[in-house]
Rosetta silent file (secondary structure, phi, psi, omega in degrees, C-alpha in Angstrom):
SEQUENCE: MNEATKTTKDITKKVKVESYDISRSDETLDLAKDLAKFIKDNKLTTNVQGKEFVNVEGWQYAGSRLGIVPIVEHVINVSSADEMKYQAKVTLFDIRHQITVGAGFAVCSNKESGKKFYQEFAIMSMAQTRAIGKAYRNCLAWIIRAAGYEPTPAEEMDYNTNTPAAVVAPAAAVAQAVPAMQVVPAEAPAVAAEQAAPVQYATASQKEEIIRLLNHPVITRPEKTKMLLNINRLDEERAIQAIAKLRKAIDDRENGEKAAA
SCORE:     score description
SCORE:     0.000 S_00000001
   1 L     0.000  121.434  176.821    1.728   23.276  -27.316 S_00000001
   2 L   -86.149  172.641 -176.570    2.448   22.860  -23.618 S_00000001
   3 H   -59.402  -35.569 -174.317   -0.003   21.679  -20.906 S_00000001
   4 H   -70.945  -27.721 -176.161   -0.689   25.265  -19.765 S_00000001
   5 H   -99.850    5.618  178.940   -1.844   26.453  -23.271 S_00000001
   6 L   -71.907  140.324  178.425   -4.056   23.479  -24.128 S_00000001
   7 L   -85.493  166.292  176.136   -7.668   24.333  -24.749 S_00000001
   8 H   -57.217  -38.498  178.479  -10.678   22.559  -23.275 S_00000001
   9 H   -60.660  -44.176 -178.188  -11.288   20.990  -26.735 S_00000001
  10 H   -61.969  -47.218 -177.786   -7.753   19.597  -26.829 S_00000001
  11 H   -64.746  -43.362  179.743   -8.066   18.068  -23.335 S_00000001
  12 H   -62.830  -40.347  178.941  -11.511   16.603  -24.053 S_00000001
  13 H   -61.730  -42.080 -179.768  -10.205   15.055  -27.272 S_00000001
  14 H   -63.636  -42.699  179.783   -7.319   13.431  -25.385 S_00000001
  15 H   -60.075  -43.846 -178.454   -9.654   11.973  -22.770 S_00000001
  16 H   -62.719  -40.872 -179.511  -11.848   10.428  -25.419 S_00000001
  17 H   -63.123  -39.556 -176.263   -8.875    8.864  -27.197 S_00000001
  18 H   -80.664  -11.267 -177.118   -7.548    7.294  -23.977 S_00000001
  19 L   -88.387  150.371  176.748  -10.934    5.927  -22.905 S_00000001
  20 L  -106.288  148.306  178.662  -12.193    2.464  -23.787 S_00000001
  21 L  -110.894  118.016 -176.167  -15.765    1.635  -24.814 S_00000001
  22 L   -66.232  -19.592  178.096  -17.128   -1.621  -23.375 S_00000001
  23 L   -79.977  -10.341 -178.560  -19.567   -1.907  -26.290 S_00000001
  24 L  -106.368  113.773 -175.466  -16.745   -2.113  -28.834 S_00000001
  25 H   -62.615  -36.982 -179.725  -15.061   -5.543  -28.886 S_00000001
  26 H   -64.757  -37.168  179.349  -11.897   -4.259  -30.563 S_00000001
  27 H   -71.409  -39.330 -177.356  -11.366   -1.643  -27.850 S_00000001
  28 H   -73.177  -27.399  173.843  -12.039   -4.048  -24.978 S_00000001
  29 H   -70.806  -35.626  173.195   -9.584   -6.595  -26.426 S_00000001
  30 H   -62.684  -39.541  177.920   -6.969   -3.805  -26.520 S_00000001
  31 H   -62.409  -40.160  178.845   -7.895   -3.181  -22.892 S_00000001
  32 H   -59.256  -41.119  177.840   -7.378   -6.869  -22.086 S_00000001
  33 H   -66.435  -42.542  177.988   -3.828   -6.664  -23.373 S_00000001
  34 H   -63.754  -40.157 -177.976   -3.123   -3.495  -21.447 S_00000001
  35 H   -65.700  -41.742  179.328   -4.739   -5.042  -18.361 S_00000001
  36 H   -59.514  -42.620 -179.643   -2.632   -8.224  -18.600 S_00000001
  37 H   -67.207  -45.526 -178.282    0.554   -6.146  -18.646 S_00000001
  38 H   -61.370  -44.819  179.482   -0.539   -3.888  -15.759 S_00000001
  39 H   -62.487  -43.764 -178.406   -1.497   -6.867  -13.562 S_00000001
  40 H   -66.078  -47.695 -176.790    1.736   -8.702  -14.287 S_00000001
  41 H   -62.730  -34.544 -176.775    3.990   -5.623  -13.805 S_00000001
  42 L  -100.453    7.383  175.707    2.356   -4.742  -10.505 S_00000001
  43 L    53.061   53.562 -176.274    2.011   -8.358   -9.189 S_00000001
  44 L   -99.266   38.253  177.857   -1.742   -7.962   -8.639 S_00000001
  45 E  -130.995  160.050  175.744   -2.611  -11.675   -8.468 S_00000001
  46 E  -125.235  131.441 -176.234   -2.920  -14.380   -5.851 S_00000001
  47 E   -90.166  122.642  177.320   -2.083  -18.004   -6.699 S_00000001
  48 E  -126.682  112.397 -179.342   -4.672  -20.509   -5.453 S_00000001
  49 L    51.894   43.055  173.739   -4.078  -24.173   -6.312 S_00000001
  50 L    84.649    0.382  178.611   -1.979  -23.267   -9.352 S_00000001
  51 E  -112.639  146.361 -177.393   -4.434  -20.695  -10.767 S_00000001
  52 E   -96.991  120.807  178.031   -3.977  -16.898  -10.850 S_00000001
  53 E  -112.114  133.268 -176.030   -6.779  -14.788   -9.378 S_00000001
  54 E   -76.976  133.210  176.336   -6.696  -11.005   -9.832 S_00000001
  55 L   -71.911  163.003 -173.776   -6.711   -8.816   -6.703 S_00000001
  56 H   -59.889  -30.076  177.380   -9.394   -6.131   -6.411 S_00000001
  57 H   -59.487  -36.494  177.860   -6.881   -3.446   -7.434 S_00000001
  58 H   -66.276  -42.233  178.688   -6.610   -5.105  -10.860 S_00000001
  59 H   -63.864  -40.280  177.533  -10.407   -5.132  -11.228 S_00000001
  60 H   -64.038  -37.276  177.123  -10.511   -1.422  -10.251 S_00000001
  61 H   -61.455  -46.546  178.769   -7.926   -0.621  -12.882 S_00000001
  62 H   -57.861  -45.125  179.431   -9.996   -2.357  -15.552 S_00000001
  63 H   -62.662  -42.911 -177.982  -13.057   -0.450  -14.418 S_00000001
  64 H   -65.324  -32.948  178.468  -11.313    2.904  -14.359 S_00000001
  65 H   -68.233  -20.837  177.008  -10.075    2.479  -17.936 S_00000001
  66 L   -99.326    1.674 -179.508  -13.756    2.059  -18.929 S_00000001
  67 L    75.482   23.914 -179.738  -14.909    4.987  -16.819 S_00000001
  68 E  -112.626  118.384 -174.674  -16.684    2.636  -14.394 S_00000001
  69 E  -122.047  151.141 -178.828  -16.134    3.301  -10.689 S_00000001
  70 E   -87.838  143.769  174.364  -17.430    1.612   -7.514 S_00000001
  71 E  -129.658  123.262  179.282  -19.604    3.368   -4.957 S_00000001
  72 E   -75.928  112.762 -177.693  -20.200    1.763   -1.551 S_00000001
  73 E   -77.859  -45.494  177.120  -23.955    2.052   -0.993 S_00000001
  74 E  -161.134  156.861  172.236  -24.015    0.626    2.509 S_00000001
  75 E  -131.721  116.979 -173.115  -22.148   -1.503    5.058 S_00000001
  76 E  -110.490  133.091  173.883  -24.444   -3.260    7.546 S_00000001
  77 E   -81.916  111.603  179.514  -23.494   -4.863   10.847 S_00000001
  78 L  -115.424   33.352 -176.937  -25.220   -8.269   10.854 S_00000001
  79 L   -70.518  157.098  173.268  -23.256   -9.668   13.825 S_00000001
  80 E  -119.483 -175.408 -177.522  -24.718  -12.073   16.361 S_00000001
  81 L   -61.838  -32.193 -176.799  -23.696  -12.786   19.960 S_00000001
  82 L  -116.201   13.483  179.810  -20.960  -15.205   18.876 S_00000001
  83 E  -147.718  134.924  172.935  -20.029  -13.862   15.449 S_00000001
  84 L   -96.879  119.879 -171.197  -18.744  -10.539   14.030 S_00000001
  85 E  -146.935  135.516  178.412  -20.174  -10.126   10.573 S_00000001
  86 E  -129.571  145.809  176.299  -20.673   -7.294    8.055 S_00000001
  87 E  -118.038  136.100 -179.875  -22.537   -7.100    4.770 S_00000001
  88 E  -126.986  148.405  173.893  -21.683   -4.564    2.056 S_00000001
  89 E  -124.422  134.078  179.077  -23.371   -3.442   -1.171 S_00000001
  90 E  -128.361  134.165  173.221  -21.440   -1.722   -3.981 S_00000001
  91 E  -109.132  155.637  177.826  -22.834   -0.261   -7.204 S_00000001
  92 E  -105.864  128.532 -175.827  -20.857    0.513  -10.361 S_00000001
  93 E  -115.490  125.560  177.080  -21.281    3.975  -11.853 S_00000001
  94 E   -87.319  105.764 -173.690  -20.467    4.810  -15.464 S_00000001
  95 L   -72.421  -18.020  179.000  -19.083    8.373  -15.285 S_00000001
  96 L   -80.452  -36.479 -178.453  -19.226    8.892  -19.016 S_00000001
  97 L  -104.950   -3.776  175.347  -22.900    8.036  -19.392 S_00000001
  98 L    58.334   46.122  176.699  -23.903    8.968  -15.819 S_00000001
  99 E  -137.347  158.473  174.826  -25.705    5.682  -15.162 S_00000001
 100 E   -85.911  132.556 -173.288  -25.439    2.722  -12.813 S_00000001
 101 E  -120.432    1.083  179.713  -24.249   -0.356  -14.689 S_00000001
 102 E   179.739  174.226  179.116  -23.910   -3.088  -12.023 S_00000001
 103 E  -157.621  163.871  179.731  -23.872   -4.005   -8.349 S_00000001
 104 E  -153.938  142.328  175.262  -22.391   -6.523   -5.950 S_00000001
 105 E  -117.430  149.772  177.129  -23.072   -7.795   -2.433 S_00000001
 106 E  -158.603  159.801  177.796  -20.594   -9.487   -0.096 S_00000001
 107 E  -132.138  161.114  171.318  -20.125  -10.403    3.568 S_00000001
 108 E  -144.315  141.667 -174.834  -17.162  -11.027    5.840 S_00000001
 109 E  -138.887  148.643  176.339  -17.154  -12.832    9.210 S_00000001
 110 L   -77.348    0.343  174.275  -14.634  -13.579   11.910 S_00000001
 111 L   -84.907   -9.608  177.342  -15.880  -17.198   11.734 S_00000001
 112 L   -69.563  153.409  179.184  -14.031  -17.587    8.429 S_00000001
 113 L   -58.086  127.988  177.136  -10.785  -19.479    8.355 S_00000001
 114 L    84.436   -0.182 -176.695   -7.873  -17.180    9.332 S_00000001
 115 L  -116.221   13.181 -178.142  -10.062  -14.324   10.533 S_00000001
 116 L   -58.342  -36.176 -177.037  -10.691  -15.317   14.152 S_00000001
 117 L  -100.099   11.397  179.129   -8.438  -12.517   15.499 S_00000001
 118 L   -67.219  138.998  173.841   -9.474   -9.839   13.030 S_00000001
 119 L   -78.606  163.864 -171.424  -10.573   -6.544   14.554 S_00000001
 120 H   -59.682  -41.600 -177.674  -14.009   -5.131   13.676 S_00000001
 121 H   -63.106  -33.512  179.067  -12.752   -2.498   11.230 S_00000001
 122 H   -69.246  -38.579  175.255  -10.883   -5.197    9.265 S_00000001
 123 H   -63.216  -45.637  179.084  -14.013   -7.352    8.957 S_00000001
 124 H   -62.471  -45.321 -179.117  -15.986   -4.326    7.782 S_00000001
 125 H   -62.626  -42.171 -178.512  -13.275   -3.295    5.328 S_00000001
 126 H   -65.762  -35.420  176.552  -12.985   -6.796    3.813 S_00000001
 127 H   -60.415  -43.355  177.655  -16.781   -6.883    3.249 S_00000001
 128 H   -63.125  -47.080 -179.143  -16.454   -3.681    1.195 S_00000001
 129 H   -59.593  -43.495  178.957  -13.440   -4.944   -0.724 S_00000001
 130 H   -64.498  -38.459 -178.897  -15.225   -8.181   -1.624 S_00000001
 131 H   -67.070  -36.812  175.726  -18.332   -6.297   -2.707 S_00000001
 132 H   -60.888  -47.539  178.279  -16.238   -4.101   -4.999 S_00000001
 133 H   -61.447  -41.730 -178.603  -14.646   -7.167   -6.556 S_00000001
 134 H   -64.985  -43.221  179.302  -18.021   -8.906   -6.880 S_00000001
 135 H   -61.253  -47.483  178.470  -19.616   -5.902   -8.578 S_00000001
 136 H   -65.329  -34.478  179.751  -16.817   -5.702  -11.145 S_00000001
 137 H   -62.791  -44.396 -179.082  -16.915   -9.493  -11.649 S_00000001
 138 H   -58.482  -26.052 -175.245  -20.618   -9.298  -12.563 S_00000001
 139 H  -104.629  -36.067 -169.128  -19.774   -6.701  -15.224 S_00000001
 140 H  -122.290   15.754 -175.967  -16.221   -7.328  -16.423 S_00000001
 141 H   -55.382  -38.168 -176.039  -15.404  -10.989  -15.832 S_00000001
 142 H   -68.682  -27.152  175.501  -14.952  -11.673  -19.515 S_00000001
 143 H   -69.510  -42.537  177.618  -12.334   -8.925  -19.834 S_00000001
 144 H   -61.249  -41.642  178.951  -10.326  -10.418  -16.975 S_00000001
 145 H   -65.148  -41.404 -179.883  -10.624  -13.848  -18.695 S_00000001
 146 H   -63.315  -26.845  178.296   -9.512  -12.291  -22.002 S_00000001
 147 L   -80.226   -7.228  173.275   -6.414  -10.953  -20.132 S_00000001
 148 L   101.013   18.626 -176.651   -5.551  -14.544  -19.233 S_00000001
 149 L  -121.328  165.920  177.759   -6.704  -14.704  -15.582 S_00000001
 150 E   -69.312  138.530 -174.468   -9.409  -16.493  -13.603 S_00000001
 151 L   -84.406   39.662  176.844  -12.697  -14.498  -13.718 S_00000001
 152 L  -134.744  131.700  179.833  -13.127  -14.441   -9.948 S_00000001
 153 L   -59.962  143.196 -178.954  -11.628  -11.755   -7.625 S_00000001
 154 H   -60.231  -38.548 -177.537   -8.848  -13.099   -5.377 S_00000001
 155 H   -62.436  -27.974 -178.452  -10.620  -11.725   -2.268 S_00000001
 156 H   -72.704  -21.501  179.599  -13.650  -13.877   -3.057 S_00000001
 157 H   -70.452  -13.090  177.310  -11.457  -17.004   -2.770 S_00000001
 158 H   -62.352  -22.881  179.100  -11.260  -16.353    0.989 S_00000001
 159 H   -63.961  -28.426 -177.806  -14.698  -18.002    1.135 S_00000001
 160 L   -84.357  105.566 -177.278  -13.056  -21.315    0.259 S_00000001
 161 L   -90.771    7.696 -178.512  -11.650  -22.698    3.531 S_00000001
 162 L  -100.525    3.208 -179.411  -10.490  -25.931    1.838 S_00000001
 163 L   -77.449  154.781  179.867   -7.490  -24.530    0.049 S_00000001
 164 H   -55.313  -36.477 -178.772   -4.005  -25.563    1.210 S_00000001
 165 H   -63.638  -22.948 -175.940   -3.206  -22.016    2.274 S_00000001
 166 H   -85.111  -17.255 -174.494   -6.077  -22.112    4.723 S_00000001
 167 H  -115.829  -10.023 -178.215   -4.971  -25.294    6.508 S_00000001
 168 L   -76.670  136.173  173.551   -1.155  -25.177    6.432 S_00000001
 169 L    48.324   60.842  179.080    0.615  -24.289    9.703 S_00000001
 170 H   -61.640  -32.774 -178.816   -2.375  -23.164   11.817 S_00000001
 171 H   -62.516  -38.724  179.595   -0.042  -22.624   14.813 S_00000001
 172 H   -68.936  -35.479  178.016    1.958  -20.065   12.832 S_00000001
 173 H   -63.141  -41.117  177.483   -1.204  -18.288   11.790 S_00000001
 174 H   -64.519  -41.233 -179.261   -2.265  -17.995   15.458 S_00000001
 175 H   -60.865  -37.489  179.447    1.195  -16.749   16.440 S_00000001
 176 H   -70.451  -31.720 -176.685    0.947  -13.991   13.818 S_00000001
 177 H   -81.830  -23.328 -177.102   -2.464  -12.925   15.037 S_00000001
 178 H   -58.467  -44.415  179.716   -1.570  -12.718   18.759 S_00000001
 179 H   -56.516  -34.022 -179.653    0.338   -9.394   18.492 S_00000001
 180 H   -64.300  -33.040  179.964   -2.754   -7.775   16.971 S_00000001
 181 H   -70.944  -27.098 -177.119   -4.727   -8.792   20.083 S_00000001
 182 L   -75.402   -9.770 -177.792   -2.053   -7.168   22.308 S_00000001
 183 L   -69.038  -23.194 -178.374   -2.709   -3.756   20.765 S_00000001
 184 L  -109.874   82.877 -177.664   -5.765   -3.392   23.040 S_00000001
 185 L   -77.265  171.394 -175.747   -4.365   -3.799   26.624 S_00000001
 186 L   -69.751  -15.790 -174.281   -6.369   -3.806   29.826 S_00000001
 187 L   -70.368  -18.198 -169.249   -5.107   -0.280   30.583 S_00000001
 188 L  -135.701   78.530  175.942   -7.362    1.471   28.074 S_00000001
 189 H   -63.778  -29.893  179.055  -11.063    0.511   27.866 S_00000001
 190 H   -64.802  -36.538  178.228  -11.678    3.909   26.250 S_00000001
 191 H   -63.041  -44.672  179.821   -9.304    2.969   23.395 S_00000001
 192 H   -59.105  -41.283  179.302  -11.230   -0.259   22.788 S_00000001
 193 H   -64.803  -40.105 -179.663  -14.475    1.697   22.581 S_00000001
 194 H   -64.984  -39.330  179.984  -12.911    4.120   20.155 S_00000001
 195 H   -67.247  -30.686 -177.520  -11.666    1.290   17.893 S_00000001
 196 H   -77.977  -17.287 -177.711  -15.122   -0.227   17.844 S_00000001
 197 L   -64.860  134.464  179.579  -16.701    3.073   16.704 S_00000001
 198 L   -67.115  142.021  176.942  -17.684    2.859   12.991 S_00000001
 199 L   -74.326  133.484 -179.492  -15.749    4.901   10.502 S_00000001
 200 L   -88.340   87.920 -178.939  -17.840    7.667    8.911 S_00000001
 201 E   -73.946  163.778 -179.615  -16.989    7.028    5.251 S_00000001
 202 L   -57.010  142.462 -178.732  -17.854    9.484    2.544 S_00000001
 203 L   -76.828  164.832  179.597  -21.550    9.466    1.660 S_00000001
 204 H   -61.637  -36.723 -179.488  -22.933    8.352   -1.679 S_00000001
 205 H   -68.210  -36.841  177.395  -23.822   11.986   -2.531 S_00000001
 206 H   -65.123  -43.293  179.536  -20.246   13.112   -1.775 S_00000001
 207 H   -63.496  -39.952 -179.667  -18.863   10.359   -4.035 S_00000001
 208 H   -65.090  -37.659  179.240  -21.258   11.309   -6.838 S_00000001
 209 H   -69.253  -37.470  177.667  -20.155   14.921   -6.581 S_00000001
 210 H   -63.159  -44.005 -179.899  -16.477   13.893   -6.682 S_00000001
 211 H   -64.621  -38.849 -178.657  -17.151   11.732   -9.762 S_00000001
 212 H   -65.304  -40.193  179.027  -19.067   14.583  -11.431 S_00000001
 213 H   -68.514  -40.436  179.346  -16.134   16.953  -10.838 S_00000001
 214 H   -63.556  -24.545 -179.081  -13.590   14.390  -12.035 S_00000001
 215 L   -79.194   -3.891  178.761  -15.553   14.101  -15.281 S_00000001
 216 L   -67.163  139.843 -175.626  -14.814   17.759  -16.075 S_00000001
 217 L   -61.619  -22.636 -179.073  -12.605   18.007  -19.207 S_00000001
 218 L   -82.140   -8.749  176.737   -9.863   20.054  -17.498 S_00000001
 219 L   -83.228  127.485 -175.639   -9.179   17.218  -15.022 S_00000001
 220 L   -77.107  158.475  179.226   -6.427   14.983  -16.409 S_00000001
 221 H   -60.650  -43.481  177.923   -6.731   11.225  -16.735 S_00000001
 222 H   -59.708  -38.079  177.442   -3.917   10.503  -14.203 S_00000001
 223 H   -64.029  -45.508 -179.522   -5.644   12.782  -11.674 S_00000001
 224 H   -62.330  -46.773 -178.347   -8.968   11.072  -12.326 S_00000001
 225 H   -62.000  -44.835 -179.691   -7.557    7.540  -12.062 S_00000001
 226 H   -60.331  -47.068 -179.502   -5.695    8.276   -8.796 S_00000001
 227 H   -65.472  -41.877 -177.003   -8.800    9.730   -7.169 S_00000001
 228 H   -66.364  -36.068 -179.447  -11.156    6.970   -8.376 S_00000001
 229 H   -69.355  -18.379 -177.359   -8.880    4.235   -7.066 S_00000001
 230 H  -114.144    3.279 -170.921   -8.975    5.794   -3.609 S_00000001
 231 H   -61.289  -33.707 -178.525  -12.526    7.142   -3.486 S_00000001
 232 H   -80.428   -2.843  176.679  -13.841    4.387   -1.198 S_00000001
 233 H   -95.590   -6.640 -177.581  -11.127    5.071    1.400 S_00000001
 234 L   -75.262  135.410  168.510  -12.251    8.642    1.964 S_00000001
 235 E   -87.584  177.704 -176.133  -14.005    9.588    5.165 S_00000001
 236 H   -61.271  -41.172 -179.008  -16.533   12.426    5.162 S_00000001
 237 H   -66.153  -45.173  179.949  -14.003   15.117    6.118 S_00000001
 238 H   -67.399  -31.274  176.289  -11.491   14.074    3.454 S_00000001
 239 H   -64.681  -41.446  178.928  -14.325   13.906    0.872 S_00000001
 240 H   -63.273  -40.615  178.637  -15.243   17.505    1.672 S_00000001
 241 H   -64.424  -40.403 -179.797  -11.614   18.510    1.219 S_00000001
 242 H   -64.174  -43.130  179.461  -11.354   16.599   -2.070 S_00000001
 243 H   -61.583  -43.093 -179.365  -14.483   18.313   -3.426 S_00000001
 244 H   -64.654  -42.113  179.784  -13.124   21.737   -2.488 S_00000001
 245 H   -65.519  -39.208  178.948   -9.744   21.047   -4.120 S_00000001
 246 H   -65.117  -43.442  179.566  -11.379   19.787   -7.299 S_00000001
 247 H   -62.286  -41.390  179.227  -13.618   22.825   -7.587 S_00000001
 248 H   -67.202  -41.544  179.080  -10.638   25.145   -7.093 S_00000001
 249 H   -61.483  -41.491 -178.996   -8.569   23.253   -9.661 S_00000001
 250 H   -65.537  -45.307  178.654  -11.373   23.455  -12.203 S_00000001
 251 H   -61.600  -45.787 -179.918  -11.880   27.214  -11.558 S_00000001
 252 H   -60.328  -45.025 -177.251   -8.156   27.933  -11.795 S_00000001
 253 H   -70.588  -37.978  178.411   -7.717   26.008  -15.013 S_00000001
 254 H   -65.706  -42.710  179.079  -10.790   27.458  -16.680 S_00000001
 255 H   -64.843  -35.908  177.695   -9.704   31.004  -15.746 S_00000001
 256 H   -63.980  -37.728 -179.860   -6.216   30.192  -17.059 S_00000001
 257 H   -69.109  -39.042  179.687   -7.652   29.069  -20.393 S_00000001
 258 H   -67.353  -37.008  179.735   -9.774   32.249  -20.649 S_00000001
 259 H   -67.722  -40.215 -179.809   -6.758   34.412  -19.862 S_00000001
 260 H   -66.876  -33.561  178.309   -4.688   32.599  -22.500 S_00000001
 261 L   -70.763    0.000    0.000   -7.417   33.114  -25.078 S_00000001
């Protein structure tokens, strides 16, 4: 039976077999083994003082195998006159049971070690990344530990300014940051204003619609995983395009199955 002649029942059965259930210890231990291999093969760790901390991509992979995806609820500018600072909140949504199963808050500031020359969008983006990692940590830390890694996201270790990486060769760090400052020359005040404008990321309702469509049985697991890992990078326009493409794919495949029957 080729992919084109598979029925909805066949596809649904395959999805269930490939999914892990967080309530079953035997399945989550199998996930831990799979996760350990995935993290190692893709080098998704950061070494801090001899310990391995998993990058947020590794946490997202663990969540996606359980059908748990992050949704950015809000990103708030809490800057002051002498500090650029953003706070983000992320919730975790279980696409199989259609419920929220966790949340995480995080902040990022240009007062942190190594972030003095960060542009505004980078501070805002890091706040979101940390919140995603924090949300998954609150829910899945024990699985990451079972995989053999430290149960704290690597991005969260940026808060610790006392690590050797934060204090070694400060002059080199400044030299690396200077070119980024040169990107905004005196010639273009309009460009600086444009860079400061906030990115209009996909709304929570758009993300929920994408997740709902991805949960359709005719959508394959590789398609679902790829979209879920990138969902928080979508702006509103790209989210609209993604929803339209998913609806068309579902219609085309359902019509194909009916024609085959």
